[in-house]
N, CA, C and O atoms as a Maestro MAE file, in Angstrom:
{
 s_m_m2io_version
 :::
 2.0.0
}

f_m_ct {
 s_m_title
 :::
 protein
 m_atom[272] {
  # First column is atom index #
  i_m_mmod_type
  r_m_x_coord
  r_m_y_coord
  r_m_z_coord
  i_m_residue_number
  s_m_chain_name
  s_m_pdb_residue_name
  s_m_pdb_atom_name
  i_m_atomic_number
  :::
  1 25 36.221 30.522 -7.337 1 A "MET " " N  " 7
  2 3 36.510 31.839 -6.807 1 A "MET " " CA " 6
  3 2 38.020 31.941 -6.556 1 A "MET " " C  " 6
  4 15 38.638 31.010 -6.039 1 A "MET " " O  " 8
  5 25 38.587 33.058 -6.920 2 A "ALA " " N  " 7
  6 3 40.024 33.274 -6.742 2 A "ALA " " CA " 6
  7 2 40.361 33.523 -5.274 2 A "ALA " " C  " 6
  8 15 39.541 34.033 -4.511 2 A "ALA " " O  " 8
  9 25 41.572 33.156 -4.900 3 A "ALA " " N  " 7
  10 3 42.048 33.401 -3.533 3 A "ALA " " CA " 6
  11 2 42.252 34.898 -3.344 3 A "ALA " " C  " 6
  12 15 42.619 35.601 -4.285 3 A "ALA " " O  " 8
  13 25 42.011 35.395 -2.110 4 A "PRO " " N  " 7
  14 3 42.200 36.830 -1.866 4 A "PRO " " CA " 6
  15 2 43.668 37.214 -2.004 4 A "PRO " " C  " 6
  16 15 44.566 36.451 -1.648 4 A "PRO " " O  " 8
  17 25 43.885 38.407 -2.526 5 A "GLY " " N  " 7
  18 3 45.242 38.894 -2.696 5 A "GLY " " CA " 6
  19 2 45.649 39.900 -1.654 5 A "GLY " " C  " 6
  20 15 46.818 40.277 -1.570 5 A "GLY " " O  " 8
  21 25 44.689 40.344 -0.852 6 A "VAL " " N  " 7
  22 3 44.963 41.379 0.137 6 A "VAL " " CA " 6
  23 2 44.089 41.132 1.360 6 A "VAL " " C  " 6
  24 15 42.952 40.675 1.241 6 A "VAL " " O  " 8
  25 25 44.633 41.439 2.539 7 A "VAL " " N  " 7
  26 3 43.884 41.329 3.794 7 A "VAL " " CA " 6
  27 2 44.116 42.606 4.587 7 A "VAL " " C  " 6
  28 15 45.250 43.067 4.719 7 A "VAL " " O  " 8
  29 25 43.034 43.174 5.114 8 A "PHE " " N  " 7
  30 3 43.094 44.395 5.916 8 A "PHE " " CA " 6
  31 2 42.946 44.041 7.391 8 A "PHE " " C  " 6
  32 15 42.119 43.200 7.742 8 A "PHE " " O  " 8
  33 25 43.731 44.669 8.253 9 A "THR " " N  " 7
  34 3 43.593 44.438 9.694 9 A "THR " " CA " 6
  35 2 42.274 45.041 10.169 9 A "THR " " C  " 6
  36 15 41.655 45.842 9.468 9 A "THR " " O  " 8
  37 25 41.859 44.651 11.351 10 A "ILE " " N  " 7
  38 3 40.620 45.171 11.912 10 A "ILE " " CA " 6
  39 2 40.695 46.695 12.075 10 A "ILE " " C  " 6
  40 15 39.703 47.393 11.864 10 A "ILE " " O  " 8
  41 25 41.856 47.199 12.445 11 A "ALA " " N  " 7
  42 3 42.007 48.659 12.604 11 A "ALA " " CA " 6
  43 2 41.825 49.361 11.268 11 A "ALA " " C  " 6
  44 15 41.155 50.392 11.192 11 A "ALA " " O  " 8
  45 25 42.412 48.813 10.221 12 A "ARG " " N  " 7
  46 3 42.276 49.424 8.889 12 A "ARG " " CA " 6
  47 2 40.845 49.298 8.389 12 A "ARG " " C  " 6
  48 15 40.316 50.232 7.787 12 A "ARG " " O  " 8
  49 25 40.212 48.153 8.630 13 A "ALA " " N  " 7
  50 3 38.819 47.962 8.216 13 A "ALA " " CA " 6
  51 2 37.912 48.986 8.898 13 A "ALA " " C  " 6
  52 15 37.045 49.577 8.254 13 A "ALA " " O  " 8
  53 25 38.112 49.194 10.187 14 A "ALA " " N  " 7
  54 3 37.305 50.181 10.921 14 A "ALA " " CA " 6
  55 2 37.499 51.570 10.322 14 A "ALA " " C  " 6
  56 15 36.536 52.321 10.161 14 A "ALA " " O  " 8
  57 25 38.725 51.907 9.998 15 A "GLU " " N  " 7
  58 3 39.021 53.211 9.395 15 A "GLU " " CA " 6
  59 2 38.351 53.337 8.025 15 A "GLU " " C  " 6
  60 15 37.781 54.380 7.705 15 A "GLU " " O  " 8
  61 25 38.419 52.294 7.229 16 A "MET " " N  " 7
  62 3 37.835 52.307 5.887 16 A "MET " " CA " 6
  63 2 36.319 52.465 5.931 16 A "MET " " C  " 6
  64 15 35.733 53.158 5.099 16 A "MET " " O  " 8
  65 25 35.691 51.814 6.908 17 A "ILE " " N  " 7
  66 3 34.233 51.829 7.014 17 A "ILE " " CA " 6
  67 2 33.735 53.040 7.802 17 A "ILE " " C  " 6
  68 15 32.578 53.438 7.670 17 A "ILE " " O  " 8
  69 25 34.603 53.618 8.615 18 A "GLY " " N  " 7
  70 3 34.198 54.770 9.420 18 A "GLY " " CA " 6
  71 2 33.475 54.374 10.690 18 A "GLY " " C  " 6
  72 15 32.608 55.101 11.175 18 A "GLY " " O  " 8
  73 25 33.832 53.219 11.227 19 A "GLU " " N  " 7
  74 3 33.225 52.731 12.469 19 A "GLU " " CA " 6
  75 2 34.329 52.431 13.472 19 A "GLU " " C  " 6
  76 15 35.511 52.487 13.131 19 A "GLU " " O  " 8
  77 25 33.952 52.115 14.702 20 A "THR " " N  " 7
  78 3 34.930 51.818 15.740 20 A "THR " " CA " 6
  79 2 35.408 50.372 15.631 20 A "THR " " C  " 6
  80 15 34.717 49.507 15.092 20 A "THR " " O  " 8
  81 25 36.585 50.140 16.148 21 A "ILE " " N  " 7
  82 3 37.124 48.782 16.192 21 A "ILE " " CA " 6
  83 2 36.213 47.892 17.026 21 A "ILE " " C  " 6
  84 15 36.006 46.726 16.689 21 A "ILE " " O  " 8
  85 25 35.669 48.433 18.110 22 A "ASP " " N  " 7
  86 3 34.774 47.639 18.965 22 A "ASP " " CA " 6
  87 2 33.550 47.166 18.195 22 A "ASP " " C  " 6
  88 15 33.138 46.014 18.331 22 A "ASP " " O  " 8
  89 25 32.962 48.050 17.381 23 A "LEU " " N  " 7
  90 3 31.792 47.644 16.596 23 A "LEU " " CA " 6
  91 2 32.183 46.599 15.563 23 A "LEU " " C  " 6
  92 15 31.471 45.611 15.384 23 A "LEU " " O  " 8
  93 25 33.295 46.801 14.886 24 A "ILE " " N  " 7
  94 3 33.747 45.828 13.886 24 A "ILE " " CA " 6
  95 2 33.995 44.474 14.545 24 A "ILE " " C  " 6
  96 15 33.622 43.439 13.993 24 A "ILE " " O  " 8
  97 25 34.612 44.474 15.704 25 A "ASP " " N  " 7
  98 3 34.877 43.235 16.438 25 A "ASP " " CA " 6
  99 2 33.573 42.521 16.769 25 A "ASP " " C  " 6
  100 15 33.473 41.304 16.621 25 A "ASP " " O  " 8
  101 25 32.582 43.273 17.215 26 A "GLU " " N  " 7
  102 3 31.276 42.696 17.561 26 A "GLU " " CA " 6
  103 2 30.581 42.117 16.327 26 A "GLU " " C  " 6
  104 15 30.057 41.004 16.370 26 A "GLU " " O  " 8
  105 25 30.579 42.864 15.245 27 A "ILE " " N  " 7
  106 3 29.931 42.425 14.007 27 A "ILE " " CA " 6
  107 2 30.653 41.212 13.415 27 A "ILE " " C  " 6
  108 15 30.015 40.312 12.868 27 A "ILE " " O  " 8
  109 25 31.975 41.191 13.525 28 A "ALA " " N  " 7
  110 3 32.779 40.119 12.922 28 A "ALA " " CA " 6
  111 2 32.455 38.756 13.518 28 A "ALA " " C  " 6
  112 15 32.735 37.733 12.893 28 A "ALA " " O  " 8
  113 25 31.875 38.720 14.703 29 A "GLU " " N  " 7
  114 3 31.498 37.439 15.311 29 A "GLU " " CA " 6
  115 2 30.513 36.683 14.447 29 A "GLU " " C  " 6
  116 15 30.399 35.462 14.558 29 A "GLU " " O  " 8
  117 25 29.794 37.394 13.580 30 A "GLN " " N  " 7
  118 3 28.794 36.783 12.708 30 A "GLN " " CA " 6
  119 2 29.394 36.255 11.402 30 A "GLN " " C  " 6
  120 15 28.706 35.595 10.623 30 A "GLN " " O  " 8
  121 25 30.669 36.544 11.165 31 A "LEU " " N  " 7
  122 3 31.299 36.191 9.895 31 A "LEU " " CA " 6
  123 2 32.143 34.931 9.998 31 A "LEU " " C  " 6
  124 15 32.675 34.599 11.058 31 A "LEU " " O  " 8
  125 25 32.251 34.248 8.885 32 A "GLU " " N  " 7
  126 3 33.060 33.042 8.745 32 A "GLU " " CA " 6
  127 2 34.165 33.326 7.739 32 A "GLU " " C  " 6
  128 15 34.117 34.343 7.046 32 A "GLU " " O  " 8
  129 25 35.166 32.445 7.644 33 A "PRO " " N  " 7
  130 3 36.206 32.645 6.637 33 A "PRO " " CA " 6
  131 2 35.649 32.800 5.216 33 A "PRO " " C  " 6
  132 15 36.200 33.549 4.408 33 A "PRO " " O  " 8
  133 25 34.567 32.096 4.920 34 A "GLU " " N  " 7
  134 3 33.935 32.204 3.601 34 A "GLU " " CA " 6
  135 2 33.403 33.607 3.333 34 A "GLU " " C  " 6
  136 15 33.236 34.006 2.181 34 A "GLU " " O  " 8
  137 25 33.137 34.356 4.411 35 A "ASP " " N  " 7
  138 3 32.643 35.726 4.306 35 A "ASP " " CA " 6
  139 2 33.784 36.732 4.215 35 A "ASP " " C  " 6
  140 15 33.545 37.930 4.063 35 A "ASP " " O  " 8
  141 25 35.014 36.255 4.306 36 A "GLY " " N  " 7
  142 3 36.163 37.142 4.208 36 A "GLY " " CA " 6
  143 2 36.724 37.604 5.535 36 A "GLY " " C  " 6
  144 15 37.394 38.634 5.597 36 A "GLY " " O  " 8
  145 25 36.462 36.860 6.600 37 A "CYS " " N  " 7
  146 3 36.966 37.195 7.935 37 A "CYS " " CA " 6
  147 2 37.995 36.146 8.344 37 A "CYS " " C  " 6
  148 15 37.677 34.959 8.423 37 A "CYS " " O  " 8
  149 25 39.223 36.580 8.602 38 A "LEU " " N  " 7
  150 3 40.319 35.669 8.896 38 A "LEU " " CA " 6
  151 2 41.055 36.089 10.161 38 A "LEU " " C  " 6
  152 15 41.046 37.264 10.528 38 A "LEU " " O  " 8
  153 25 41.685 35.140 10.821 39 A "TRP " " N  " 7
  154 3 42.587 35.451 11.927 39 A "TRP " " CA " 6
  155 2 44.002 35.489 11.384 39 A "TRP " " C  " 6
  156 15 44.400 34.622 10.606 39 A "TRP " " O  " 8
  157 25 44.759 36.492 11.795 40 A "ILE " " N  " 7
  158 3 46.154 36.646 11.398 40 A "ILE " " CA " 6
  159 2 46.989 36.491 12.655 40 A "ILE " " C  " 6
  160 15 46.832 37.246 13.614 40 A "ILE " " O  " 8
  161 25 47.884 35.500 12.644 41 A "TYR " " N  " 7
  162 3 48.711 35.215 13.815 41 A "TYR " " CA " 6
  163 2 50.112 35.773 13.616 41 A "TYR " " C  " 6
  164 15 50.706 35.641 12.546 41 A "TYR " " O  " 8
  165 25 50.625 36.398 14.667 42 A "ASP " " N  " 7
  166 3 51.949 36.996 14.672 42 A "ASP " " CA " 6
  167 2 52.792 36.271 15.713 42 A "ASP " " C  " 6
  168 15 52.380 35.240 16.245 42 A "ASP " " O  " 8
  169 25 53.944 36.800 15.997 43 A "THR " " N  " 7
  170 3 54.809 36.206 17.012 43 A "THR " " CA " 6
  171 2 54.170 36.332 18.395 43 A "THR " " C  " 6
  172 15 53.245 37.119 18.602 43 A "THR " " O  " 8
  173 25 54.680 35.548 19.323 44 A "ASP " " N  " 7
  174 3 54.196 35.566 20.708 44 A "ASP " " CA " 6
  175 2 52.696 35.332 20.820 44 A "ASP " " C  " 6
  176 15 52.046 35.852 21.728 44 A "ASP " " O  " 8
  177 25 52.145 34.544 19.890 45 A "ASP " " N  " 7
  178 3 50.725 34.211 19.879 45 A "ASP " " CA " 6
  179 2 49.817 35.430 19.779 45 A "ASP " " C  " 6
  180 15 48.644 35.351 20.141 45 A "ASP " " O  " 8
  181 25 50.333 36.544 19.298 46 A "HIS " " N  " 7
  182 3 49.506 37.729 19.062 46 A "HIS " " CA " 6
  183 2 48.676 37.475 17.811 46 A "HIS " " C  " 6
  184 15 49.204 37.035 16.790 46 A "HIS " " O  " 8
  185 25 47.388 37.747 17.888 47 A "ALA " " N  " 7
  186 3 46.495 37.543 16.747 47 A "ALA " " CA " 6
  187 2 45.603 38.765 16.564 47 A "ALA " " C  " 6
  188 15 45.272 39.461 17.523 47 A "ALA " " O  " 8
  189 25 45.228 39.006 15.337 48 A "THR " " N  " 7
  190 3 44.307 40.094 15.025 48 A "THR " " CA " 6
  191 2 43.363 39.623 13.935 48 A "THR " " C  " 6
  192 15 43.702 38.745 13.142 48 A "THR " " O  " 8
  193 25 42.202 40.202 13.902 49 A "LEU " " N  " 7
  194 3 41.264 39.889 12.837 49 A "LEU " " CA " 6
  195 2 41.695 40.588 11.561 49 A "LEU " " C  " 6
  196 15 42.217 41.703 11.585 49 A "LEU " " O  " 8
  197 25 41.469 39.916 10.461 50 A "GLY " " N  " 7
  198 3 41.737 40.497 9.156 50 A "GLY " " CA " 6
  199 2 40.545 40.256 8.245 50 A "GLY " " C  " 6
  200 15 39.770 39.319 8.436 50 A "GLY " " O  " 8
  201 25 40.419 41.118 7.258 51 A "PHE " " N  " 7
  202 3 39.275 41.038 6.347 51 A "PHE " " CA " 6
  203 2 39.747 41.187 4.908 51 A "PHE " " C  " 6
  204 15 40.527 42.082 4.580 51 A "PHE " " O  " 8
  205 25 39.258 40.294 4.061 52 A "THR " " N  " 7
  206 3 39.496 40.431 2.636 52 A "THR " " CA " 6
  207 2 38.569 41.529 2.118 52 A "THR " " C  " 6
  208 15 37.777 42.086 2.877 52 A "THR " " O  " 8
  209 25 38.669 41.836 0.834 53 A "GLU " " N  " 7
  210 3 37.745 42.820 0.268 53 A "GLU " " CA " 6
  211 2 36.307 42.353 0.426 53 A "GLU " " C  " 6
  212 15 35.416 43.163 0.683 53 A "GLU " " O  " 8
  213 25 36.073 41.052 0.276 54 A "ARG " " N  " 7
  214 3 34.727 40.500 0.501 54 A "ARG " " CA " 6
  215 2 34.320 40.685 1.962 54 A "ARG " " C  " 6
  216 15 33.155 40.955 2.255 54 A "ARG " " O  " 8
  217 25 35.270 40.540 2.869 55 A "GLY " " N  " 7
  218 3 34.991 40.742 4.287 55 A "GLY " " CA " 6
  219 2 34.579 42.166 4.597 55 A "GLY " " C  " 6
  220 15 33.694 42.386 5.424 55 A "GLY " " O  " 8
  221 25 35.200 43.134 3.953 56 A "ILE " " N  " 7
  222 3 34.831 44.542 4.136 56 A "ILE " " CA " 6
  223 2 33.393 44.747 3.672 56 A "ILE " " C  " 6
  224 15 32.608 45.416 4.344 56 A "ILE " " O  " 8
  225 25 33.051 44.172 2.527 57 A "GLU " " N  " 7
  226 3 31.679 44.291 2.025 57 A "GLU " " CA " 6
  227 2 30.690 43.601 2.966 57 A "GLU " " C  " 6
  228 15 29.599 44.119 3.205 57 A "GLU " " O  " 8
  229 25 31.062 42.443 3.496 58 A "SER " " N  " 7
  230 3 30.198 41.740 4.450 58 A "SER " " CA " 6
  231 2 29.960 42.580 5.698 58 A "SER " " C  " 6
  232 15 28.838 42.649 6.200 58 A "SER " " O  " 8
  233 25 31.015 43.216 6.198 59 A "LEU " " N  " 7
  234 3 30.873 44.094 7.365 59 A "LEU " " CA " 6
  235 2 29.918 45.238 7.074 59 A "LEU " " C  " 6
  236 15 29.048 45.546 7.889 59 A "LEU " " O  " 8
  237 25 30.074 45.866 5.925 60 A "LYS " " N  " 7
  238 3 29.208 46.996 5.547 60 A "LYS " " CA " 6
  239 2 27.743 46.556 5.505 60 A "LYS " " C  " 6
  240 15 26.859 47.267 5.982 60 A "LYS " " O  " 8
  241 25 27.500 45.380 4.930 61 A "GLU " " N  " 7
  242 3 26.136 44.866 4.844 61 A "GLU " " CA " 6
  243 2 25.544 44.612 6.224 61 A "GLU " " C  " 6
  244 15 24.402 44.988 6.490 61 A "GLU " " O  " 8
  245 25 26.314 43.979 7.099 62 A "LEU " " N  " 7
  246 3 25.816 43.683 8.445 62 A "LEU " " CA " 6
  247 2 25.592 44.950 9.256 62 A "LEU " " C  " 6
  248 15 24.623 45.038 10.010 62 A "LEU " " O  " 8
  249 25 26.467 45.924 9.111 63 A "ILE " " N  " 7
  250 3 26.308 47.199 9.831 63 A "ILE " " CA " 6
  251 2 25.064 47.914 9.328 63 A "ILE " " C  " 6
  252 15 24.305 48.463 10.127 63 A "ILE " " O  " 8
  253 25 24.841 47.919 8.022 64 A "ALA " " N  " 7
  254 3 23.637 48.550 7.464 64 A "ALA " " CA " 6
  255 2 22.391 47.860 7.998 64 A "ALA " " C  " 6
  256 15 21.428 48.529 8.370 64 A "ALA " " O  " 8
  257 25 22.396 46.520 8.043 65 A "ASP " " N  " 7
  258 3 21.249 45.763 8.578 65 A "ASP " " CA " 6
  259 2 21.016 46.104 10.041 65 A "ASP " " C  " 6
  260 15 19.872 46.247 10.475 65 A "ASP " " O  " 8
  261 25 22.098 46.235 10.801 66 A "GLN " " N  " 7
  262 3 21.979 46.534 12.240 66 A "GLN " " CA " 6
  263 2 21.381 47.919 12.469 66 A "GLN " " C  " 6
  264 15 20.647 48.125 13.435 66 A "GLN " " O  " 8
  265 25 21.684 48.856 11.600 67 A "LYS " " N  " 7
  266 3 21.222 50.237 11.784 67 A "LYS " " CA " 6
  267 2 19.776 50.418 11.343 67 A "LYS " " C  " 6
  268 15 19.174 51.452 11.629 67 A "LYS " " O  " 8
  269 25 19.206 49.430 10.651 68 A "ARG " " N  " 7
  270 3 17.802 49.533 10.210 68 A "ARG " " CA " 6
  271 2 16.846 49.265 11.319 68 A "ARG " " C  " 6
  272 15 15.634 49.312 11.113 68 A "ARG " " O  " 8
  :::
 }
 m_bond[271] {
  # First column is bond index #
  i_m_from
  i_m_to
  i_m_order
  :::
  1 1 2 1
  2 2 3 1
  3 3 4 2
  4 3 5 1
  5 5 6 1
  6 6 7 1
  7 7 8 2
  8 7 9 1
  9 9 10 1
  10 10 11 1
  11 11 12 2
  12 11 13 1
  13 13 14 1
  14 14 15 1
  15 15 16 2
  16 15 17 1
  17 17 18 1
  18 18 19 1
  19 19 20 2
  20 19 21 1
  21 21 22 1
  22 22 23 1
  23 23 24 2
  24 23 25 1
  25 25 26 1
  26 26 27 1
  27 27 28 2
  28 27 29 1
  29 29 30 1
  30 30 31 1
  31 31 32 2
  32 31 33 1
  33 33 34 1
  34 34 35 1
  35 35 36 2
  36 35 37 1
  37 37 38 1
  38 38 39 1
  39 39 40 2
  40 39 41 1
  41 41 42 1
  42 42 43 1
  43 43 44 2
  44 43 45 1
  45 45 46 1
  46 46 47 1
  47 47 48 2
  48 47 49 1
  49 49 50 1
  50 50 51 1
  51 51 52 2
  52 51 53 1
  53 53 54 1
  54 54 55 1
  55 55 56 2
  56 55 57 1
  57 57 58 1
  58 58 59 1
  59 59 60 2
  60 59 61 1
  61 61 62 1
  62 62 63 1
  63 63 64 2
  64 63 65 1
  65 65 66 1
  66 66 67 1
  67 67 68 2
  68 67 69 1
  69 69 70 1
  70 70 71 1
  71 71 72 2
  72 71 73 1
  73 73 74 1
  74 74 75 1
  75 75 76 2
  76 75 77 1
  77 77 78 1
  78 78 79 1
  79 79 80 2
  80 79 81 1
  81 81 82 1
  82 82 83 1
  83 83 84 2
  84 83 85 1
  85 85 86 1
  86 86 87 1
  87 87 88 2
  88 87 89 1
  89 89 90 1
  90 90 91 1
  91 91 92 2
  92 91 93 1
  93 93 94 1
  94 94 95 1
  95 95 96 2
  96 95 97 1
  97 97 98 1
  98 98 99 1
  99 99 100 2
  100 99 101 1
  101 101 102 1
  102 102 103 1
  103 103 104 2
  104 103 105 1
  105 105 106 1
  106 106 107 1
  107 107 108 2
  108 107 109 1
  109 109 110 1
  110 110 111 1
  111 111 112 2
  112 111 113 1
  113 113 114 1
  114 114 115 1
  115 115 116 2
  116 115 117 1
  117 117 118 1
  118 118 119 1
  119 119 120 2
  120 119 121 1
  121 121 122 1
  122 122 123 1
  123 123 124 2
  124 123 125 1
  125 125 126 1
  126 126 127 1
  127 127 128 2
  128 127 129 1
  129 129 130 1
  130 130 131 1
  131 131 132 2
  132 131 133 1
  133 133 134 1
  134 134 135 1
  135 135 136 2
  136 135 137 1
  137 137 138 1
  138 138 139 1
  139 139 140 2
  140 139 141 1
  141 141 142 1
  142 142 143 1
  143 143 144 2
  144 143 145 1
  145 145 146 1
  146 146 147 1
  147 147 148 2
  148 147 149 1
  149 149 150 1
  150 150 151 1
  151 151 152 2
  152 151 153 1
  153 153 154 1
  154 154 155 1
  155 155 156 2
  156 155 157 1
  157 157 158 1
  158 158 159 1
  159 159 160 2
  160 159 161 1
  161 161 162 1
  162 162 163 1
  163 163 164 2
  164 163 165 1
  165 165 166 1
  166 166 167 1
  167 167 168 2
  168 167 169 1
  169 169 170 1
  170 170 171 1
  171 171 172 2
  172 171 173 1
  173 173 174 1
  174 174 175 1
  175 175 176 2
  176 175 177 1
  177 177 178 1
  178 178 179 1
  179 179 180 2
  180 179 181 1
  181 181 182 1
  182 182 183 1
  183 183 184 2
  184 183 185 1
  185 185 186 1
  186 186 187 1
  187 187 188 2
  188 187 189 1
  189 189 190 1
  190 190 191 1
  191 191 192 2
  192 191 193 1
  193 193 194 1
  194 194 195 1
  195 195 196 2
  196 195 197 1
  197 197 198 1
  198 198 199 1
  199 199 200 2
  200 199 201 1
  201 201 202 1
  202 202 203 1
  203 203 204 2
  204 203 205 1
  205 205 206 1
  206 206 207 1
  207 207 208 2
  208 207 209 1
  209 209 210 1
  210 210 211 1
  211 211 212 2
  212 211 213 1
  213 213 214 1
  214 214 215 1
  215 215 216 2
  216 215 217 1
  217 217 218 1
  218 218 219 1
  219 219 220 2
  220 219 221 1
  221 221 222 1
  222 222 223 1
  223 223 224 2
  224 223 225 1
  225 225 226 1
  226 226 227 1
  227 227 228 2
  228 227 229 1
  229 229 230 1
  230 230 231 1
  231 231 232 2
  232 231 233 1
  233 233 234 1
  234 234 235 1
  235 235 236 2
  236 235 237 1
  237 237 238 1
  238 238 239 1
  239 239 240 2
  240 239 241 1
  241 241 242 1
  242 242 243 1
  243 243 244 2
  244 243 245 1
  245 245 246 1
  246 246 247 1
  247 247 248 2
  248 247 249 1
  249 249 250 1
  250 250 251 1
  251 251 252 2
  252 251 253 1
  253 253 254 1
  254 254 255 1
  255 255 256 2
  256 255 257 1
  257 257 258 1
  258 258 259 1
  259 259 260 2
  260 259 261 1
  261 261 262 1
  262 262 263 1
  263 263 264 2
  264 263 265 1
  265 265 266 1
  266 266 267 1
  267 267 268 2
  268 267 269 1
  269 269 270 1
  270 270 271 1
  271 271 272 2
  :::
 }
}
């Protein structure tokens, strides 16, 4: 499998999926790096969740399962 070429922040992922950041944060607890969920570290130990394209698809699948 090829390495991801792009990572979306949690805020962008929420916007893309049409859900709240809080819901994405809650759902992301179920994901692993293999699922496309990564931590992105910035200066001053600031970190945010990031998602590859596979991670966005994983989020969509989990949200759909949750709504059933």
